[in-house]
ROPA-791739 format. One record per residue (C-alpha): x negated, y, z negated. Coordinates in nm, 4 decimals, decimal comma, padded with zeros to 6 digits. Layout:
BEGIN
{site {X; Y; Z}},
...
//
This chain:
BEGIN
{site {00,0096; -00,0141; 00,0219}},
{site {-00,3193; 00,2173; -00,0364}},
{site {-00,7117; 00,2183; 00,0247}},
{site {-00,7907; 00,2228; -00,3253}},
{site {-00,9685; -00,1180; -00,4176}},
{site {-01,2437; -00,2361; -00,6056}},
{site {-01,4106; -00,2025; -00,9428}},
{site {-01,3499; 00,1357; -01,1178}},
{site {-01,4909; 00,2127; -01,4578}},
{site {-01,3102; 00,3589; -01,7352}},
{site {-01,5925; 00,5613; -01,8601}},
{site {-01,6614; 00,6257; -02,2278}},
{site {-01,6746; 00,9868; -02,3370}},
{site {-02,0012; 01,0435; -02,4923}},
{site {-02,0011; 01,2899; -02,7489}},
{site {-02,3293; 01,5344; -02,8911}},
{site {-02,4487; 01,6167; -03,2276}},
{site {-02,2065; 01,8875; -03,3076}},
{site {-01,9529; 01,6321; -03,2386}},
{site {-01,8356; 01,8251; -02,9007}},
{site {-01,8464; 01,6495; -02,5513}},
{site {-02,1768; 01,5723; -02,3963}},
{site {-02,1804; 01,7111; -02,0488}},
{site {-02,5312; 01,5591; -01,9827}},
{site {-02,4421; 01,2478; -02,1082}},
{site {-02,1327; 01,2252; -01,9295}},
{site {-02,2614; 01,2612; -01,6012}},
{site {-02,5323; 01,0545; -01,6640}},
{site {-02,2680; 00,7612; -01,6895}},
{site {-02,1198; 00,8852; -01,3871}},
{site {-02,4226; 00,8974; -01,1922}},
{site {-02,5394; 00,5279; -01,3279}},
{site {-02,2076; 00,3760; -01,2464}},
{site {-02,2217; 00,5125; -00,8802}},
{site {-02,5633; 00,3970; -00,8596}},
{site {-02,4390; 00,0704; -00,9717}},
{site {-02,2086; 00,0646; -00,6303}},
{site {-01,8577; 00,0895; -00,7948}},
{site {-01,6063; 00,1853; -00,5637}},
{site {-01,4268; 00,4545; -00,7969}},
{site {-01,3923; 00,5605; -01,1455}},
{site {-01,1540; 00,6202; -01,3835}},
{site {-01,1399; 00,7984; -01,7387}},
{site {-00,9283; 00,9320; -02,0557}},
{site {-00,8307; 00,5267; -02,0889}},
{site {-00,8648; 00,3724; -02,4381}},
{site {-01,2074; 00,2995; -02,3220}},
{site {-01,2228; 00,6817; -02,3109}},
{site {-01,1067; 00,7257; -02,6391}},
{site {-00,8276; 00,9575; -02,5186}},
{site {-00,6178; 00,9693; -02,8451}},
{site {-00,9470; 01,1218; -03,0053}},
{site {-00,9462; 01,3641; -02,7465}},
{site {-00,7399; 01,7174; -02,7534}},
{site {-00,5708; 01,8401; -02,4724}},
{site {-00,8293; 02,0948; -02,3813}},
{site {-01,0804; 01,8411; -02,4320}},
{site {-00,9258; 01,5761; -02,1777}},
{site {-00,9131; 01,8455; -01,9228}},
{site {-01,2531; 01,9383; -01,9461}},
{site {-01,3439; 01,5534; -01,8677}},
{site {-01,1333; 01,5800; -01,5821}},
{site {-01,3259; 01,8764; -01,4598}},
{site {-01,6697; 01,7627; -01,5067}},
{site {-01,6325; 01,4306; -01,3339}},
{site {-01,4776; 01,5440; -01,0532}},
{site {-01,7482; 01,7911; -01,0001}},
{site {-01,9936; 01,4944; -01,0860}},
{site {-01,8395; 01,2548; -00,8649}},
{site {-01,8508; 01,4912; -00,5778}},
{site {-01,6008; 01,3066; -00,3635}},
{site {-01,8514; 01,0238; -00,3156}},
{site {-01,5519; 00,7777; -00,4666}},
{site {-01,2041; 00,8246; -00,5734}},
{site {-01,1244; 00,9400; -00,9097}},
{site {-00,7999; 00,7928; -01,1186}},
{site {-00,7471; 00,9822; -01,3986}},
{site {-00,5101; 00,8389; -01,7227}},
{site {-00,1846; 01,0868; -01,7837}},
{site {-00,1693; 01,0061; -02,1387}},
{site {00,0814; 01,2823; -02,2904}},
{site {00,3933; 01,2070; -02,4580}},
{site {00,6604; 01,3748; -02,2978}},
{site {00,7648; 01,4805; -01,9023}},
{site {00,6806; 01,8387; -01,8920}},
{site {00,3018; 01,7727; -02,0314}},
{site {00,2591; 01,4874; -01,8062}},
{site {00,3410; 01,6861; -01,5170}},
{site {00,1393; 01,9667; -01,5934}},
{site {-00,1427; 01,7271; -01,6609}},
{site {-00,1102; 01,5553; -01,3599}},
{site {-00,1151; 01,8662; -01,1208}},
{site {-00,4286; 02,0164; -01,3315}},
{site {-00,5935; 01,6848; -01,2245}},
{site {-00,4923; 01,7073; -00,8441}},
{site {-00,6544; 02,0905; -00,8605}},
{site {-00,9856; 01,9280; -00,9884}},
{site {-00,9934; 01,7018; -00,6631}},
{site {-00,8351; 01,3543; -00,8415}},
{site {-00,7463; 01,1282; -00,5857}},
{site {-00,5011; 00,9186; -00,8050}},
{site {-00,3065; 00,9442; -01,1466}},
{site {-00,2523; 00,6640; -01,4064}},
{site {00,0852; 00,7234; -01,5925}},
{site {00,0849; 00,5937; -01,9687}},
{site {00,4037; 00,5140; -02,1042}},
{site {00,5108; 00,7629; -02,4023}},
{site {00,4039; 00,5815; -02,7299}},
{site {00,7710; 00,5190; -02,8782}},
{site {00,9372; 00,1845; -02,9498}},
{site {01,2464; 00,0443; -02,8862}},
{site {01,2971; 00,3274; -02,5446}},
{site {01,5313; 00,1437; -02,3017}},
{site {01,3810; 00,0598; -01,9940}},
{site {01,6227; 00,3019; -01,7992}},
{site {01,4764; 00,5917; -02,0361}},
{site {01,0875; 00,4775; -01,9166}},
{site {01,1955; 00,4404; -01,5246}},
{site {01,3430; 00,7727; -01,5288}},
{site {01,0580; 00,9605; -01,7448}},
{site {00,7975; 00,8317; -01,4969}},
{site {01,0208; 00,9033; -01,2153}},
{site {01,0379; 01,2782; -01,3258}},
{site {00,6696; 01,2469; -01,3254}},
{site {00,5864; 01,0929; -00,9746}},
{site {00,8496; 01,3577; -00,7967}},
{site {00,6730; 01,6439; -00,9245}},
{site {00,3030; 01,5193; -00,8282}},
{site {00,1551; 01,5287; -00,4997}},
{site {-00,1040; 01,2396; -00,5798}},
{site {-00,0567; 00,8459; -00,5661}},
{site {00,0507; 00,7284; -00,8780}},
{site {-00,0031; 00,4289; -01,0931}},
{site {00,1862; 00,3125; -01,4388}},
{site {00,0027; 00,1630; -01,6744}},
{site {00,1621; -00,1635; -01,7812}},
{site {-00,0216; -00,3031; -02,0718}},
{site {00,1691; -00,5746; -02,3052}},
{site {-00,1837; -00,6477; -02,4889}},
{site {-00,3093; -00,2932; -02,6041}},
{site {00,0034; -00,1028; -02,5475}},
{site {00,3089; -00,0712; -02,7217}},
{site {00,5453; 00,0159; -02,4480}},
{site {00,5537; -00,1186; -02,1144}},
{site {00,8259; -00,1965; -01,8328}},
{site {00,9764; -00,5114; -01,7241}},
{site {00,8830; -00,6106; -01,3503}},
{site {01,2088; -00,5277; -01,2135}},
{site {01,2085; -00,2000; -01,3846}},
{site {00,8786; -00,1687; -01,2178}},
{site {01,0332; -00,2614; -00,8613}},
{site {01,3252; -00,0043; -00,9457}},
{site {01,0614; 00,2668; -00,9853}},
{site {00,8826; 00,1407; -00,6371}},
{site {01,2349; 00,1596; -00,4757}},
{site {01,3334; 00,5158; -00,5926}},
{site {00,9998; 00,7073; -00,5717}},
{site {00,7424; 00,6431; -00,2309}},
{site {00,4329; 00,7747; -00,4395}},
{site {00,4757; 00,4971; -00,7075}},
{site {00,2270; 00,2450; -00,5204}},
{site {-00,0111; 00,1009; -00,7945}},
{site {-00,0334; -00,0576; -01,1115}},
{site {-00,2884; -00,1048; -01,3901}},
{site {-00,1561; -00,4152; -01,4714}},
{site {-00,3366; -00,5334; -01,7567}},
{site {-00,2208; -00,8622; -01,9384}},
{site {-00,3181; -01,2093; -01,9532}},
{site {-00,3165; -01,3753; -01,5236}},
{site {-00,0382; -01,5787; -01,5157}},
{site {00,1625; -01,2287; -01,6766}},
{site {-00,0617; -01,0281; -01,3708}},
{site {00,0428; -01,3158; -01,1287}},
{site {00,4272; -01,2942; -01,1934}},
{site {00,4170; -00,9212; -01,1980}},
{site {00,2998; -00,9524; -00,8522}},
{site {00,4983; -01,2305; -00,7611}},
{site {00,8070; -01,0381; -00,8828}},
{site {00,7456; -00,6782; -00,7668}},
{site {00,7587; -00,8219; -00,4006}},
{site {00,4345; -00,6451; -00,3196}},
{site {00,5515; -00,3104; -00,3735}},
{site {00,2187; -00,2009; -00,5689}},
{site {-00,1579; -00,2359; -00,5129}},
{site {-00,2281; -00,3808; -00,8578}},
{site {-00,5921; -00,3280; -01,0738}},
{site {-00,6408; -00,5378; -01,3434}},
{site {-00,8140; -00,4876; -01,6785}},
{site {-00,9037; -00,6420; -02,0166}},
{site {-01,2430; -00,6029; -01,9729}},
{site {-01,2802; -00,8264; -01,6680}},
{site {-01,1976; -01,1618; -01,9058}},
{site {-01,0421; -01,3402; -01,6018}},
{site {-01,2143; -01,1068; -01,3234}},
{site {-01,2229; -01,3680; -01,0616}},
{site {-00,8844; -01,5570; -01,0947}},
{site {-00,7281; -01,2017; -01,1238}},
{site {-00,8613; -01,1011; -00,7696}},
{site {-00,7600; -01,4361; -00,6209}},
{site {-00,4435; -01,4058; -00,7923}},
{site {-00,3610; -01,0545; -00,5554}},
{site {-00,5115; -00,7973; -00,7536}},
{site {-00,6810; -00,5325; -00,5355}},
{site {-00,9322; -00,4678; -00,8106}},
{site {-01,0495; -00,4092; -01,1862}},
{site {-01,0827; -00,1299; -01,4090}},
{site {-01,3210; -00,2380; -01,6744}},
{site {-01,5290; -00,0474; -01,9146}},
{site {-01,8709; 00,0440; -01,7577}},
{site {-02,0556; -00,2228; -01,9668}},
{site {-02,1645; -00,4570; -01,6864}},
{site {-01,9956; -00,2697; -01,4233}},
{site {-02,3181; -00,3633; -01,2149}},
{site {-02,2145; -00,7250; -01,2397}},
{site {-01,8388; -00,6675; -01,1725}},
{site {-01,9125; -00,5054; -00,8384}},
{site {-02,1476; -00,8092; -00,7479}},
{site {-01,8380; -01,0482; -00,8282}},
{site {-01,5753; -00,8339; -00,6582}},
{site {-01,8094; -00,8350; -00,3310}},
{site {-01,8495; -01,1988; -00,3167}},
{site {-01,5146; -01,2896; -00,3637}},
{site {-01,4586; -01,0327; -00,0596}},
{site {-01,7157; -01,2326; 00,1303}},
{site {-01,5347; -01,5841; 00,0558}},
{site {-01,8186; -01,6568; -00,1675}},
{site {-01,6607; -01,8058; -00,4876}},
{site {-01,9509; -01,9921; -00,6167}},
{site {-02,1687; -01,6801; -00,6437}},
{site {-01,8581; -01,4981; -00,7934}},
{site {-01,8343; -01,7707; -01,0446}},
{site {-02,1900; -01,8167; -01,1687}},
{site {-02,1969; -01,4207; -01,1852}},
{site {-01,8750; -01,4657; -01,4083}},
{site {-02,0446; -01,7030; -01,5883}},
{site {-02,3501; -01,4558; -01,6720}},
{site {-02,1228; -01,2318; -01,8691}},
{site {-01,8226; -01,3887; -01,9884}},
{site {-01,9781; -01,4237; -02,3538}},
{site {-02,0660; -01,0886; -02,3351}},
{site {-01,7436; -00,9655; -02,2290}},
{site {-01,5618; -01,1883; -02,5279}},
{site {-01,7822; -01,0506; -02,8006}},
{site {-01,7279; -00,6677; -02,6974}},
{site {-01,3810; -00,6956; -02,6079}},
{site {-01,2485; -00,8651; -02,9454}},
{site {-01,0875; -00,5520; -02,9898}},
{site {-01,0221; -00,1559; -02,9399}},
{site {-01,2532; -00,0204; -03,2115}},
{site {-01,4951; -00,3151; -03,1617}},
{site {-01,5929; -00,2364; -02,7804}},
{site {-01,5972; 00,1017; -02,8846}},
{site {-01,8485; 00,0363; -03,1330}},
{site {-02,0484; -00,2291; -02,9423}},
{site {-01,9508; -00,1566; -02,5391}},
{site {-02,0152; 00,2188; -02,5839}},
{site {-02,3600; 00,1793; -02,7239}},
{site {-02,4274; -00,1056; -02,4617}},
{site {-02,3754; 00,1705; -02,2209}},
{site {-02,5632; 00,4376; -02,3857}},
{site {-02,8805; 00,1804; -02,3799}},
{site {-02,8250; 00,0958; -02,0066}},
{site {-02,7957; 00,4597; -01,8701}},
{site {-03,1001; 00,5709; -02,0958}},
{site {-02,9031; 00,7976; -02,3963}},
{site {-03,1038; 00,7672; -02,6996}},
{site {-02,8864; 01,0195; -02,8682}},
{site {-02,5804; 00,8706; -02,9237}},
{site {-02,3058; 00,9873; -03,1720}},
{site {-01,9759; 00,8278; -03,2099}},
{site {-01,6811; 01,0454; -03,2881}},
{site {-01,5277; 00,9172; -03,6118}},
{site {-01,3142; 00,7686; -03,7376}},
{site {-01,5338; 00,4693; -03,5539}},
{site {-01,6126; 00,1259; -03,6433}},
{site {-01,9917; 00,1314; -03,7781}},
{site {-02,1842; -00,1208; -03,6287}},
{site {-02,3686; -00,3845; -03,8583}},
{site {-02,7017; -00,5676; -03,8226}},
{site {-02,6031; -00,9088; -03,6978}},
{site {-02,3398; -00,7459; -03,4593}},
{site {-02,6197; -00,5551; -03,2671}},
{site {-02,8762; -00,8171; -03,2607}},
{site {-02,5489; -01,0347; -03,1229}},
{site {-02,5219; -00,7761; -02,8593}},
{site {-02,8885; -00,7603; -02,7663}},
{site {-02,8997; -01,1139; -02,7459}},
{site {-02,6101; -01,1307; -02,4931}},
{site {-02,6857; -00,8422; -02,2497}},
{site {-03,0247; -00,9422; -02,2569}},
{site {-03,0356; -01,0371; -01,8960}},
{site {-02,8802; -00,6741; -01,7918}},
{site {-03,1375; -00,4057; -01,7008}},
{site {-03,0930; 00,0131; -01,6266}},
{site {-02,7644; 00,0643; -01,4897}},
{site {-02,7654; 00,2055; -01,1537}},
{site {-02,9836; 00,4564; -01,0916}},
{site {-03,0344; 00,5796; -01,4291}},
//
């Protein structure tokens, strides 16, 4: 349905000693990911700690990342605002900065009838000139849509043509089947099932940047029909993915530190509240990531 495909790392948000967003670190991360061969970049997801950022900081990141990417690859921007007017304003601001598509996140209100969510997303899409994705993540989010509701959105709004469809493999596969090809679906969950996710019909993946160079290699192997090579690469990183992705705060603790190491960022400052690393955790991370060198051209 769109031309968007491949591996889009969801960038981490890096901070300086003053607890402000670190401009140089963000640029270094962008350059490393592009050097690793990614097909696009994404920002302001769970890995980006969007819940710890002010609205002004979120807009600042959109400006920085779109400027640093400079049109070399597409940029997808998550829109996490909790109401329709603010989602519209943020989506329009992202478009003005040069974003290529937006990912609408459902409002964090449990128990909402699906019809309200369909109208919520539809109102934002109608006011947005960009292609629109819906984030449907029953693993890490409290609110999501059923497949029929997703199909209704696609029927009613021509620019809703993408899904960030995160969940177990069979759930994602059923989503693709029951929405009857209405969406280009990007998988997630750190690539824990990347090979079979791509085989199931996803057009790409939106993982954190931890081992995004290997994800690119897996994607390219699948595209050229070399499943054996894809499986071999997958086996190398699966223990690392499993360790880092055990919980959201866990990968913000260890996965983010791994990326900082891989891009040569020695001055690491988490934004609190955050999970502190343990000595054993860092030793485990070092052992599981031992085969990974610098990320991209960093």
